[in-house]
PAKOL-826931 format. One record per residue (C-alpha): y, x, z; residue number from 1; residue in one letter. Coordinates in pm, 1 decimal. Each point is the difference from the previous one (the first is absolute). Layout:
(r (Y; X; Z); NUM; "A");
...
END
This chain:
(r (2207.4; 1399.7; -948.0); 1; "X");
(r (-337.1; 68.3; 165.2); 2; "X");
(r (-160.7; 356.9; -115.8); 3; "X");
(r (-239.7; 98.4; 259.2); 4; "X");
(r (-254.5; -253.3; 216.1); 5; "X");
(r (-157.7; 77.1; 337.6); 6; "X");
(r (-315.9; -217.9; -25.8); 7; "X");
(r (-74.0; -138.1; 386.2); 8; "X");
(r (-409.3; -7.6; -117.1); 9; "X");
(r (-324.4; 109.9; -121.7); 10; "X");
(r (-257.1; -55.7; -241.3); 11; "X");
(r (-7.8; -241.7; -314.6); 12; "X");
(r (326.9; -134.6; 104.5); 13; "X");
(r (192.8; 299.1; 24.9); 14; "X");
(r (-140.3; 98.8; -355.1); 15; "X");
(r (105.9; -302.4; -138.9); 16; "X");
(r (352.6; 13.9; 105.3); 17; "X");
(r (2.4; 344.1; -121.0); 18; "X");
(r (-131.6; -81.3; -324.5); 19; "X");
(r (327.2; -271.0; -36.9); 20; "X");
(r (257.4; 282.8; 141.1); 21; "X");
(r (-113.4; 280.1; -264.0); 22; "X");
(r (0.4; -261.0; -284.9); 23; "X");
(r (392.1; -64.2; 69.4); 24; "X");
(r (53.8; 358.0; 46.0); 25; "X");
(r (22.2; 0.4; 396.2); 26; "X");
(r (-153.1; 270.9; 190.4); 27; "X");
(r (-250.5; -68.9; 327.7); 28; "X");
(r (-44.5; 170.4; 276.6); 29; "X");
(r (-372.7; -99.1; 186.6); 30; "X");
(r (-56.8; 18.1; 378.4); 31; "X");
(r (-324.6; 98.3; 134.1); 32; "X");
(r (-206.8; -2.9; 330.0); 33; "X");
(r (-292.5; 310.1; 26.0); 34; "X");
(r (-259.7; -239.7; -47.8); 35; "X");
(r (153.5; -52.0; -370.0); 36; "X");
(r (83.7; 337.4; -140.5); 37; "X");
(r (-197.8; -22.3; -306.4); 38; "X");
(r (64.7; -388.4; -13.7); 39; "X");
(r (119.2; -28.5; -416.4); 40; "X");
(r (325.0; -156.5; 125.2); 41; "X");
(r (78.2; 393.2; 106.6); 42; "X");
(r (-100.3; 134.7; -294.2); 43; "X");
(r (233.9; -192.2; -243.9); 44; "X");
(r (323.1; 2.0; 176.5); 45; "X");
(r (272.3; 212.8; -86.3); 46; "X");
(r (40.1; 98.7; 312.5); 47; "X");
(r (-266.1; -63.0; 366.9); 48; "X");
(r (64.5; 39.9; 328.2); 49; "X");
(r (-268.3; 20.4; 329.7); 50; "X");
(r (177.3; -221.7; 257.9); 51; "X");
(r (-304.6; -3.8; 291.9); 52; "X");
(r (-375.8; -59.5; 83.3); 53; "X");
(r (-225.2; -251.6; -148.7); 54; "X");
(r (87.5; -313.2; 257.7); 55; "X");
(r (268.0; -224.1; -118.2); 56; "X");
(r (190.1; -11.2; 263.4); 57; "X");
(r (64.4; 401.2; -2.4); 58; "X");
(r (20.0; -9.2; -405.3); 59; "X");
(r (40.9; -289.6; -194.2); 60; "X");
(r (185.3; -251.0; 253.2); 61; "X");
(r (216.6; 287.3; 158.5); 62; "X");
(r (375.2; -149.4; -98.4); 63; "X");
(r (164.1; 368.8; 59.8); 64; "X");
(r (-244.8; 239.8; -169.8); 65; "X");
(r (34.0; -248.0; -289.8); 66; "X");
(r (425.0; 11.5; 53.9); 67; "X");
(r (-1.7; 384.5; 48.2); 68; "X");
(r (-250.3; 51.9; -303.4); 69; "X");
(r (219.7; -201.7; -241.4); 70; "X");
(r (330.0; 140.6; 145.3); 71; "X");
(r (-77.0; 369.1; -61.8); 72; "X");
(r (-171.3; -46.4; -344.4); 73; "X");
(r (310.4; -171.7; -130.5); 74; "X");
(r (-154.4; -325.2; -66.4); 75; "X");
(r (234.3; -273.3; -22.8); 76; "X");
(r (-252.0; -293.4; -40.3); 77; "X");
(r (-313.3; -134.6; 226.4); 78; "X");
(r (-270.5; -245.9; -110.7); 79; "X");
(r (-216.4; -93.7; 241.6); 80; "X");
(r (-313.7; -74.1; -191.1); 81; "X");
(r (-184.5; -310.1; 174.3); 82; "X");
(r (-113.2; 14.8; 397.7); 83; "X");
(r (90.1; 265.5; 256.8); 84; "X");
(r (396.6; 8.0; -0.2); 85; "X");
(r (77.6; -285.1; -307.4); 86; "X");
(r (65.8; -254.0; 203.5); 87; "X");
(r (184.7; 153.9; 303.9); 88; "X");
(r (378.2; -71.7; -22.8); 89; "X");
(r (40.3; 242.2; 288.1); 90; "X");
(r (-104.1; 315.8; -266.5); 91; "X");
(r (160.1; -186.3; -274.6); 92; "X");
(r (332.8; -12.7; 236.2); 93; "X");
(r (-55.1; 345.6; 17.9); 94; "X");
(r (-14.4; 102.5; -369.5); 95; "X");
(r (322.9; -217.0; -27.8); 96; "X");
(r (180.9; 176.8; 288.6); 97; "X");
(r (-58.8; 344.3; -154.7); 98; "X");
(r (165.2; -119.7; -341.0); 99; "X");
(r (-323.7; -11.5; -190.8); 100; "X");
(r (-151.1; -248.4; -192.9); 101; "X");
(r (-235.4; -265.7; 170.6); 102; "X");
(r (-241.9; -127.7; -310.2); 103; "X");
(r (-38.0; -283.7; 105.6); 104; "X");
(r (146.7; -352.8; 186.5); 105; "X");
(r (274.4; 114.6; 229.2); 106; "X");
(r (-62.3; 66.8; 362.2); 107; "X");
(r (136.6; -318.5; 114.2); 108; "X");
(r (-214.4; -213.8; -232.6); 109; "X");
(r (-346.3; 163.2; 113.6); 110; "X");
(r (114.3; -65.2; 360.9); 111; "X");
(r (52.9; -328.7; -92.3); 112; "X");
(r (-257.4; -89.3; -191.2); 113; "X");
(r (-259.2; 202.8; 198.2); 114; "X");
(r (32.0; -252.4; 301.7); 115; "X");
(r (-242.4; -237.3; -95.9); 116; "X");
(r (151.9; -271.5; 205.8); 117; "X");
(r (398.8; 36.9; -144.7); 118; "X");
(r (-213.7; 32.4; -359.0); 119; "X");
(r (-131.4; -300.3; 40.6); 120; "X");
(r (316.4; -185.8; 167.4); 121; "X");
(r (145.8; 98.3; -327.9); 122; "X");
(r (-269.0; -160.1; -200.2); 123; "X");
(r (99.6; -308.4; 175.7); 124; "X");
(r (342.6; 18.5; -35.0); 125; "X");
(r (-26.0; 100.1; -377.6); 126; "X");
(r (-252.7; -292.9; -116.6); 127; "X");
(r (-305.7; 186.7; -7.1); 128; "X");
(r (-268.7; -156.0; 152.0); 129; "X");
(r (-195.3; 153.3; 304.9); 130; "X");
(r (-322.3; -61.9; 168.8); 131; "X");
(r (-23.1; -233.0; 324.6); 132; "X");
(r (97.3; 205.0; 294.6); 133; "X");
(r (235.8; 107.6; 276.9); 134; "X");
(r (400.6; -27.3; -48.9); 135; "X");
(r (-39.4; 356.5; 94.8); 136; "X");
(r (-99.9; 246.4; 252.2); 137; "X");
(r (-245.5; -90.7; 245.5); 138; "X");
(r (26.2; 161.2; 323.1); 139; "X");
(r (-196.7; -107.9; 222.2); 140; "X");
(r (-372.0; -154.0; 40.4); 141; "X");
(r (137.6; -341.7; 84.2); 142; "X");
(r (244.5; -34.6; -305.0); 143; "X");
(r (-311.1; 100.5; -155.5); 144; "X");
(r (-199.8; -309.5; 128.5); 145; "X");
(r (314.7; -193.1; -108.3); 146; "X");
(r (7.5; 101.6; -373.2); 147; "X");
(r (-388.1; -41.6; -18.3); 148; "X");
(r (18.4; -354.8; 155.0); 149; "X");
(r (308.5; -100.1; -283.8); 150; "X");
(r (-179.2; 190.8; -333.0); 151; "X");
(r (-390.7; -35.4; 114.7); 152; "X");
(r (-298.0; 247.4; -38.7); 153; "X");
(r (-82.8; 181.7; -149.9); 154; "X");
(r (278.0; 222.4; 35.0); 155; "X");
(r (97.8; 414.6; -48.2); 156; "X");
(r (190.9; 208.1; 210.4); 157; "X");
(r (224.6; 270.8; -184.5); 158; "X");
(r (181.1; 291.6; 44.7); 159; "X");
(r (351.8; 2.0; -83.3); 160; "X");
(r (17.0; 319.7; -94.4); 161; "X");
(r (-354.6; 22.5; -104.9); 162; "X");
(r (-143.7; 76.5; -369.3); 163; "X");
(r (-290.9; 77.4; -209.9); 164; "X");
(r (-252.8; -211.7; 210.9); 165; "X");
(r (54.4; 134.9; 318.7); 166; "X");
(r (187.2; -198.3; 303.9); 167; "X");
(r (-187.0; -355.5; -147.4); 168; "X");
(r (-204.6; -181.9; 272.7); 169; "X");
(r (-173.5; -341.7; -129.2); 170; "X");
(r (-22.5; -232.5; 276.2); 171; "X");
(r (-277.5; -347.1; -97.3); 172; "X");
(r (-35.1; -101.2; 406.8); 173; "X");
(r (252.8; -42.3; 272.6); 174; "X");
(r (-251.8; 220.3; 184.4); 175; "X");
(r (67.4; 310.6; -199.1); 176; "X");
(r (419.9; -52.9; -41.7); 177; "X");
(r (-11.6; 222.7; 303.9); 178; "X");
(r (-173.8; 270.2; -123.0); 179; "X");
(r (152.3; -14.5; -365.5); 180; "X");
(r (353.7; 10.7; 128.7); 181; "X");
(r (-10.8; 297.3; 223.5); 182; "X");
(r (-191.0; 204.0; -274.5); 183; "X");
(r (225.2; -80.0; -251.7); 184; "X");
(r (286.8; 78.8; 263.8); 185; "X");
(r (-175.0; 334.0; 91.0); 186; "X");
(r (-23.4; 114.1; -394.3); 187; "X");
(r (298.9; -58.2; -78.5); 188; "X");
(r (160.4; 155.0; 265.8); 189; "X");
(r (-268.3; 337.8; -59.5); 190; "X");
(r (-9.0; -13.2; -377.9); 191; "X");
(r (389.7; -110.7; -56.3); 192; "X");
(r (174.4; 64.4; 293.6); 193; "X");
(r (74.2; -322.6; 25.9); 194; "X");
(r (-181.5; -297.4; 205.5); 195; "X");
(r (204.7; -326.0; -123.0); 196; "X");
(r (-254.1; -258.7; -120.2); 197; "X");
(r (-4.1; -326.0; -165.0); 198; "X");
(r (-256.1; -298.4; -113.3); 199; "X");
(r (-83.9; -147.9; -303.6); 200; "X");
(r (-253.5; -242.8; -133.4); 201; "X");
(r (-287.7; 156.3; -89.7); 202; "X");
(r (-68.5; -134.4; -402.6); 203; "X");
(r (-338.0; -49.4; -90.8); 204; "X");
(r (-39.7; 129.2; -363.4); 205; "X");
(r (286.5; 143.5; -121.4); 206; "X");
(r (77.7; 221.6; -287.9); 207; "X");
(r (246.0; 355.2; 80.1); 208; "X");
(r (248.2; -34.4; -276.5); 209; "X");
(r (286.6; 222.0; -34.1); 210; "X");
(r (302.4; 17.0; -211.2); 211; "X");
(r (192.3; 349.6; -96.4); 212; "X");
(r (345.8; -7.9; 28.8); 213; "X");
(r (288.5; 216.5; -108.0); 214; "X");
(r (385.2; -13.4; 40.7); 215; "X");
(r (250.7; 254.8; -43.3); 216; "X");
(r (333.1; 82.6; 165.5); 217; "X");
(r (253.2; -270.0; -183.8); 218; "X");
(r (-210.7; -308.2; 102.4); 219; "X");
(r (-206.4; -35.8; -244.4); 220; "X");
(r (-387.7; -60.0; 69.8); 221; "X");
(r (-313.5; -98.5; -254.0); 222; "X");
(r (-374.9; -89.7; 129.1); 223; "X");
(r (-264.1; 180.6; -201.7); 224; "X");
(r (-276.9; -295.3; 88.8); 225; "X");
(r (-246.9; 13.3; 211.0); 226; "X");
(r (-338.4; 189.1; 108.9); 227; "X");
(r (-280.4; -147.4; 128.0); 228; "X");
(r (-124.4; 211.6; 288.7); 229; "X");
(r (-264.7; -208.0; 171.8); 230; "X");
(r (-313.8; 229.3; -48.8); 231; "X");
(r (-9.7; 136.7; 332.5); 232; "X");
(r (-202.4; 121.7; 231.3); 233; "X");
(r (127.7; 9.0; 407.8); 234; "X");
(r (356.4; -79.6; -121.9); 235; "X");
(r (-5.2; 346.1; -214.2); 236; "X");
(r (59.0; -67.8; -421.5); 237; "X");
(r (-276.6; 101.6; -186.8); 238; "X");
(r (50.8; -129.1; -348.2); 239; "X");
(r (383.7; -153.4; -152.1); 240; "X");
(r (45.2; -193.2; -306.3); 241; "X");
(r (335.8; -133.2; -180.0); 242; "X");
(r (24.8; -247.1; -83.6); 243; "X");
(r (-115.0; -237.5; 239.6); 244; "X");
(r (-225.2; -245.2; -224.5); 245; "X");
(r (-26.9; -260.5; 334.7); 246; "X");
(r (383.3; -102.8; -45.5); 247; "X");
(r (104.4; -241.0; -296.9); 248; "X");
(r (304.2; 70.8; -197.8); 249; "X");
(r (213.9; -222.8; 200.1); 250; "X");
(r (-115.6; 128.2; 336.7); 251; "X");
(r (58.6; 327.4; -149.5); 252; "X");
(r (433.0; -66.3; -87.5); 253; "X");
(r (31.5; -189.6; 321.0); 254; "X");
(r (-84.1; 288.0; 224.8); 255; "X");
(r (107.9; 260.0; -206.9); 256; "X");
(r (367.8; -206.0; 0.5); 257; "X");
(r (-40.8; -29.5; 362.6); 258; "X");
(r (-42.3; 360.0; 47.5); 259; "X");
(r (256.7; 147.1; -221.6); 260; "X");
(r (238.8; -258.0; 196.8); 261; "X");
(r (-71.0; 147.2; 361.1); 262; "X");
(r (-2.4; 371.6; -95.6); 263; "X");
(r (352.8; -38.4; -180.3); 264; "X");
(r (130.6; -160.8; 317.8); 265; "X");
(r (-93.4; 271.1; 181.4); 266; "X");
(r (117.1; 285.0; -220.6); 267; "X");
(r (-328.1; 193.6; -45.8); 268; "X");
(r (0.9; 285.9; -224.3); 269; "X");
(r (-270.3; 184.5; -89.6); 270; "X");
(r (-406.1; -72.5; -14.6); 271; "X");
(r (-114.9; -287.3; 179.2); 272; "X");
(r (-303.6; -199.0; 65.4); 273; "X");
(r (-26.3; -360.0; 122.5); 274; "X");
(r (-342.6; -122.8; 167.8); 275; "X");
(r (-147.3; -306.5; 10.1); 276; "X");
(r (-304.2; -179.4; 102.5); 277; "X");
(r (-45.1; -282.3; -297.9); 278; "X");
(r (-221.2; -309.2; 97.6); 279; "X");
(r (-1.1; -310.7; -198.5); 280; "X");
(r (249.0; 62.8; -230.4); 281; "X");
(r (254.8; 60.5; 290.9); 282; "X");
(r (130.7; 372.1; 106.8); 283; "X");
(r (56.7; 83.5; 348.2); 284; "X");
(r (219.6; 346.9; 22.1); 285; "X");
(r (-149.6; 264.0; 196.3); 286; "X");
(r (219.7; 306.0; -2.2); 287; "X");
(r (248.3; 203.9; -211.9); 288; "X");
(r (-124.2; 372.9; -41.9); 289; "X");
(r (267.5; 217.5; -56.3); 290; "X");
(r (-131.2; 259.9; -209.6); 291; "X");
(r (-215.1; 85.9; -318.9); 292; "X");
(r (-326.8; -101.3; 17.4); 293; "X");
(r (-403.2; 85.8; -61.5); 294; "X");
(r (-47.5; -238.9; -268.8); 295; "X");
(r (336.8; 36.5; -171.1); 296; "X");
(r (-220.4; 193.2; -327.1); 297; "X");
(r (-137.0; -383.4; -89.4); 298; "X");
(r (386.7; -133.1; -20.8); 299; "X");
(r (99.6; 303.2; -245.2); 300; "X");
(r (-288.9; -60.6; -188.8); 301; "X");
(r (110.7; -375.0; -47.3); 302; "X");
(r (339.9; 21.6; -59.3); 303; "X");
(r (4.3; 392.7; -182.5); 304; "X");
(r (229.3; 113.4; 267.2); 305; "X");
(r (21.0; 322.5; 267.5); 306; "X");
(r (84.4; -165.4; 271.3); 307; "X");
(r (31.9; 403.3; 205.2); 308; "X");
(r (228.6; 70.7; -284.3); 309; "X");
(r (193.3; -333.4; 65.5); 310; "X");
(r (37.1; 83.9; 385.9); 311; "X");
(r (179.4; 325.4; -89.1); 312; "X");
(r (233.9; -118.0; -254.6); 313; "X");
(r (127.4; -290.9; 269.3); 314; "X");
(r (27.8; 284.7; 251.6); 315; "X");
(r (187.0; 159.8; -239.1); 316; "X");
(r (238.2; -274.9; -7.5); 317; "X");
(r (-81.2; -143.9; -372.0); 318; "X");
(r (-38.7; -387.3; -35.0); 319; "X");
(r (-323.5; -175.0; -77.5); 320; "X");
(r (8.9; 31.7; -401.1); 321; "X");
(r (-163.2; -389.2; -40.5); 322; "X");
(r (17.0; -320.3; 134.5); 323; "X");
(r (-271.6; -243.1; 124.4); 324; "X");
(r (-10.4; -109.2; -394.7); 325; "X");
(r (-148.2; 312.0; -70.5); 326; "X");
(r (-238.9; 29.0; 182.0); 327; "X");
(r (-331.7; -140.7; -112.1); 328; "X");
(r (-388.9; 72.5; 96.0); 329; "X");
(r (-246.5; 168.8; -306.0); 330; "X");
(r (-350.5; -33.2; 42.0); 331; "X");
(r (-176.1; 72.8; 321.9); 332; "X");
(r (-54.1; 308.7; 267.1); 333; "X");
(r (-226.2; 87.7; 219.7); 334; "X");
(r (-6.2; 255.7; 272.5); 335; "X");
(r (-288.9; 125.1; 182.2); 336; "X");
(r (78.6; 207.9; 326.8); 337; "X");
(r (-278.7; 347.0; -22.8); 338; "X");
(r (-77.2; 59.5; 378.8); 339; "X");
(r (-203.7; 281.8; 135.4); 340; "X");
(r (-221.5; -196.0; 216.3); 341; "X");
(r (-346.7; -81.0; 12.1); 342; "X");
(r (-60.3; -330.1; -191.9); 343; "X");
(r (-212.7; -195.8; 205.8); 344; "X");
(r (127.8; 114.4; 350.0); 345; "X");
(r (366.0; 122.7; -66.7); 346; "X");
(r (-6.2; 292.4; 176.3); 347; "X");
(r (283.2; 232.1; -138.8); 348; "X");
(r (-184.1; 277.2; -205.1); 349; "X");
(r (255.0; 328.4; -47.7); 350; "X");
(r (-190.1; 325.6; -90.0); 351; "X");
(r (55.7; 201.3; -341.0); 352; "X");
(r (35.9; -112.9; -332.8); 353; "X");
(r (-261.0; 153.1; -269.6); 354; "X");
(r (7.7; -180.9; -292.3); 355; "X");
(r (301.2; -289.3; -120.5); 356; "X");
(r (7.2; -173.3; -309.2); 357; "X");
(r (247.6; -269.7; -5.5); 358; "X");
(r (16.6; -276.6; -250.3); 359; "X");
(r (224.1; 27.9; -285.3); 360; "X");
(r (93.9; -235.0; -308.0); 361; "X");
(r (205.8; -285.8; -126.2); 362; "X");
(r (104.6; -201.4; 293.7); 363; "X");
(r (-118.9; 229.7; 233.9); 364; "X");
(r (139.5; 162.0; 256.2); 365; "X");
(r (-82.0; 190.4; 334.3); 366; "X");
(r (291.4; 126.3; 274.5); 367; "X");
(r (-172.9; 254.1; 208.8); 368; "X");
(r (28.1; 353.3; 172.8); 369; "X");
(r (-361.0; 142.3; -78.7); 370; "X");
(r (-118.4; 242.2; -194.8); 371; "X");
(r (-321.4; 277.6; 5.6); 372; "X");
(r (-47.5; 165.9; 297.3); 373; "X");
(r (277.1; -177.2; 202.9); 374; "X");
(r (-135.2; -82.2; 330.2); 375; "X");
(r (131.1; -333.7; 156.2); 376; "X");
(r (137.6; 60.2; 333.3); 377; "X");
(r (-136.5; -236.5; 334.1); 378; "X");
(r (348.1; -50.6; 142.3); 379; "X");
(r (143.8; -302.4; -227.1); 380; "X");
(r (-50.3; -322.2; -212.8); 381; "X");
(r (-315.6; 8.7; -217.5); 382; "X");
(r (112.1; -125.7; -275.0); 383; "X");
(r (-24.7; 290.7; -271.9); 384; "X");
(r (55.7; -203.1; -328.2); 385; "X");
(r (134.2; -313.7; -153.9); 386; "X");
(r (-179.9; -142.8; -327.7); 387; "X");
(r (245.7; -201.8; -195.5); 388; "X");
(r (-79.6; -171.5; -275.5); 389; "X");
(r (172.4; -234.5; -324.4); 390; "X");
(r (-191.5; -274.2; -137.9); 391; "X");
(r (118.3; -257.1; -258.7); 392; "X");
(r (-86.4; -258.0; 240.5); 393; "X");
(r (-193.6; -27.2; 314.5); 394; "X");
(r (-381.5; 21.8; -134.7); 395; "X");
(r (135.3; 302.6; -221.5); 396; "X");
(r (163.9; 181.4; 303.8); 397; "X");
(r (-327.3; -81.8; 224.8); 398; "X");
(r (-205.3; 196.6; -255.5); 399; "X");
(r (249.0; 303.7; -43.5); 400; "X");
(r (-56.5; 38.9; 370.0); 401; "X");
(r (-374.1; -47.1; 8.1); 402; "X");
(r (-53.4; 283.3; -303.2); 403; "X");
(r (255.3; 227.0; 120.3); 404; "X");
(r (-175.2; -42.4; 392.5); 405; "X");
(r (-300.8; 120.4; -220.8); 406; "X");
(r (122.9; 289.2; -107.2); 407; "X");
(r (204.8; 111.2; 323.1); 408; "X");
(r (-190.0; 277.5; 161.3); 409; "X");
(r (110.8; 163.7; 315.2); 410; "X");
(r (-307.7; 241.1; 134.6); 411; "X");
(r (-31.0; 145.8; 335.1); 412; "X");
(r (132.1; -283.1; 232.3); 413; "X");
(r (-80.8; -346.5; 8.5); 414; "X");
(r (242.0; -254.8; -93.2); 415; "X");
(r (28.2; -392.3; -47.9); 416; "X");
(r (-10.0; -4.5; -414.2); 417; "X");
(r (-370.3; -163.5; 32.2); 418; "X");
(r (221.4; -272.7; 178.7); 419; "X");
(r (263.1; -50.4; -236.6); 420; "X");
(r (-297.2; -29.5; -233.2); 421; "X");
(r (-172.4; -277.8; 217.7); 422; "X");
(r (284.0; -216.4; 30.4); 423; "X");
(r (147.5; -38.2; -355.5); 424; "X");
(r (-378.4; -77.0; -107.1); 425; "X");
(r (9.5; -302.6; 220.5); 426; "X");
(r (47.3; -392.3; -152.3); 427; "X");
(r (235.1; -69.1; 302.7); 428; "X");
(r (230.2; 301.9; -95.1); 429; "X");
(r (-7.0; -88.7; -348.1); 430; "X");
(r (101.9; -346.8; 61.2); 431; "X");
(r (295.0; 103.3; 112.0); 432; "X");
(r (118.1; -255.2; 296.6); 433; "X");
(r (-302.5; 42.4; 226.4); 434; "X");
(r (90.7; 321.2; 92.9); 435; "X");
(r (191.6; -46.2; 334.5); 436; "X");
(r (116.1; 177.6; 243.8); 437; "X");
(r (-282.9; -18.8; 160.8); 438; "X");
(r (-274.7; -16.3; -259.5); 439; "X");
(r (-62.9; 407.9; -56.3); 440; "X");
(r (-119.4; 13.1; 408.3); 441; "X");
(r (-274.9; -321.5; -37.9); 442; "X");
(r (-109.3; 182.3; -339.3); 443; "X");
(r (-44.5; 290.0; 198.0); 444; "X");
(r (-184.4; -163.9; 306.5); 445; "X");
END
């Protein structure tokens, strides 16, 4: 049984994991860089250990430092959160080899699904529809030209190991193909250490729909319905919600059944998310994220479940305590990612918090690591809080989010709270089907 968890992460997700562990009676170990010595996750942990200077490669991405800290503090499990090493199969394997519990899918599963080319092949094999494109990796520019001749333009060139919007290039004319192909390979090599790329047809106006899955180590799998993550800027999610009102009950049931079958076939255990593009009532598989998602709270709100606790229980060897028939959504939830950035230029805005006052009330939740007097460091991602609301329906959730944003006070730095207010007030967003993945950037001009 897990008695002590080292959390290999920082910020709000580290605080979130600590809350779940504490409620389960499990002690926690925080790790932190010198830039994070005053962070809330350091203050809330049972133990805290500095693992290096501010740069991530020397701290939160330092596998040896993390593993050594886990062993020295007597932790028997590691939770990676999201980002950093959460989908690093080598780190998961290192944890397993040292006899500790990795709170997530097995290393071989992470390695399998982390390769987007192989993941796409698995999707095809298990009957999940995919975007028309190359049959596998595209190794030369000549191969890329042949694919384009077959499927037509526009296309996107994607890094096989990419994620978070990185390693993707849109190609609209043949003149752009060579530059786009080389740029995607270079970014894949630079950011992910892998220059393998593949090609897909570019969908003109799709929704971004993802489905939360959970499996245990006894062959049981459930799908917690879908999230709509279409409100994006530069392929980065800004607002997420559940459920997706663009889906009909018939389409929803069909895709849930297909995913449950596919995930069961690959023996998936712990949390995962299957991501799709959705256009003209047709799903197209994009990728599977083998970790907890930033937007997991909207699923928690509509399904009344603690997904982090579920992760820990499954890692402990427990069975899922429910079947697909037991999984039912209630109401509607919306999450707004609050970033420390200028709402117009989007330039990061680190600095000292002079006043922090988070909204509260029925159906209102804030996941954050901020407090009065805290200094937001410049070394990491700009997301500083998540506002999550739950209403009886989507209109109710939008109104709750608008009210909560009006009460949300973060002074001393710039934030994108005003941007969220503008988005929620737009008729296209309120209508719910017009806010496709390209809508926000068009709205912003």
